[in-house]
Each structure stands twice: as C-alpha cells, then as structure tokens.
N, C-alpha and C positions, 0 to 999 in steps of 0.2 A: 633533605626534608624528615623531621621529627615527627612523633605521635602527634606531639600539641599541635602542631601545625596543620596535620591532616586532620585533627579532630577538628580544628577551627573552620577550617574550610566546610567540610561535612554540616557542623552546625549551623554555619552561615547561609549553605545553600538549602537547609531544612527550614528556616526563618523566614527565607526568603519566598521558600514555596508554599509555605503556611499564610504569609502575608497575600500572596497571590489568590490563595484559595479563600480568603477572608475578602476580598475584593471582590471576588466572582458572586459570591454569596449574600454580600451587599447589593451588588446590583439585581441581582434575582428576586430579593425581598422587596426592593424599589419597584419593580417591575408587578409583581404581586399584590404588592398595596394600590398600585395604580388601578388593577384591575380590580380588585376589591371594590375601590372607589365608586369604578364606572357601573358593577354591579350595583351597587347600593343607590345610586342615583336613578337607577331604572327600577327598583323595586320600591321606592318610597312614593308612596299613597298619600293624598292629601285630603283633607276632610271634605272638601267639596265634591273630591272622586267617590268617595265611601258613599258620601249622599246621594250621588247620582244615581251609583250601583245599588243602594238602595231603594232609591224610586223604581228603579226599571225592574227589580225583581218584584215589588209591589205590583207594578202593573203587569208583568209576566203572568203572576198567580192570578190578577182580577179577570186576566184576557182567557185564562185556561178554567175557570169556573164557569 
C-alpha cells in the first residue's frame, strides 16, 4: 500500500464519521424542536383565558376589601 491509498482510506473514514455526527445532531435538533413545540402549546394563553384571569383578580380584590 502506498501513502496515497492510506491517506484516501483515512480521509474516507473521517468523512464517514463526520456524516454520522451530522446525522446524530440532526436527530437531536428534531427532538428539541418537538419539545419546544410542546412547551409553546402549553404556554399559549388565549384572549378568553386572559379575560377570565382578569375577572378573577378583580373579584379577589373586591372580596379582600
């Protein structure tokens, strides 16, 4: 084996390992995006929920006085 063939094999292995790392990172990013979507849907507050919360706070203030 010449030095050229050894270098080609080494560089090929490096490229394959880098492609694998990129795939693992892609899968992890997709998982994180799914988690963010789930958290966003739980954190969304509709207008009616805000109005109900405001009414409840006003009622609480009236009862306390």
